[in-house]
C-alpha positions as CSV (number, residue, x, y, z in Angstrom):
1,M,197.2,121.7,65.6
2,V,200.1,123.2,63.6
3,K,199.2,125.7,60.9
4,I,201.2,125.1,57.7
5,D,201.6,128.1,55.3
6,K,201.2,127.3,51.7
7,L,204.1,128.0,49.4
8,Y,202.1,127.9,46.2
9,C,198.5,128.8,45.1
10,S,196.4,128.1,42.1
11,I,195.2,130.7,39.7
12,S,191.8,130.8,41.4
13,E,193.3,131.2,44.8
14,A,195.6,134.0,43.5
15,C,192.5,135.8,42.1
16,I,191.0,135.8,45.6
17,R,194.2,136.6,47.4
18,Y,195.3,139.6,45.3
19,G,191.9,140.8,44.2
20,I,192.6,140.6,40.4
21,C,190.9,138.7,37.6
22,R,192.2,135.5,36.0
23,S,193.1,137.3,32.8
24,K,195.4,139.7,34.6
25,I,197.2,136.9,36.4
26,Y,197.7,135.1,33.1
27,E,199.0,138.3,31.6
28,L,201.5,138.7,34.4
29,L,202.6,135.1,33.9
30,K,202.8,135.5,30.1
31,N,205.1,138.6,30.5
32,E,207.3,136.6,32.9
33,E,206.7,138.9,35.8
34,C,206.9,135.8,38.0
35,P,209.3,133.3,36.4
36,E,209.2,130.7,39.3
37,V,205.7,129.5,38.3
38,K,205.4,125.7,38.4
39,R,203.4,124.0,35.6
40,F,202.0,120.5,35.9
41,G,200.1,119.8,32.6
42,K,197.3,122.3,32.7
43,K,197.8,123.0,36.4
44,V,199.6,126.3,37.2
45,L,201.0,126.9,40.7
46,I,202.1,130.4,41.6
47,P,204.8,130.9,44.3
48,I,203.1,133.1,46.9
49,S,206.3,134.8,48.1
50,S,207.2,135.9,44.6
51,F,203.8,137.3,43.9
52,D,203.8,139.1,47.3
53,K,207.1,140.7,46.5
54,F,205.9,141.6,43.0
55,F,202.8,143.3,44.3
56,D,204.7,145.1,47.1
57,S,207.1,146.5,44.5
58,Q,204.2,147.6,42.4
59,L,202.6,149.3,45.3
60,E,205.8,151.2,46.2
61,T,206.2,152.3,42.5
62,Y,202.6,153.5,42.5
63,Q,203.1,155.4,45.8
64,I,206.3,157.0,44.5
65,R,204.6,158.1,41.2
66,K,201.6,159.5,43.2
67,E,204.0,161.6,45.4
68,V,205.9,163.0,42.4
69,S,202.7,164.0,40.6
């Protein structure tokens, strides 16, 4: 059986994947942190690769700030 990696995830799946609440995800989407979001009516699909890159950059920024302090 071939494993297929998902390209997009729902808001609920993103909450589980990244360990943050729904309101924080909506806040990130509202602030256009992730402009590649796909909307189909009320359904919102988040590109996993874009969110992974976003959180990686946030982690690097946090680590740099922590080292400077």
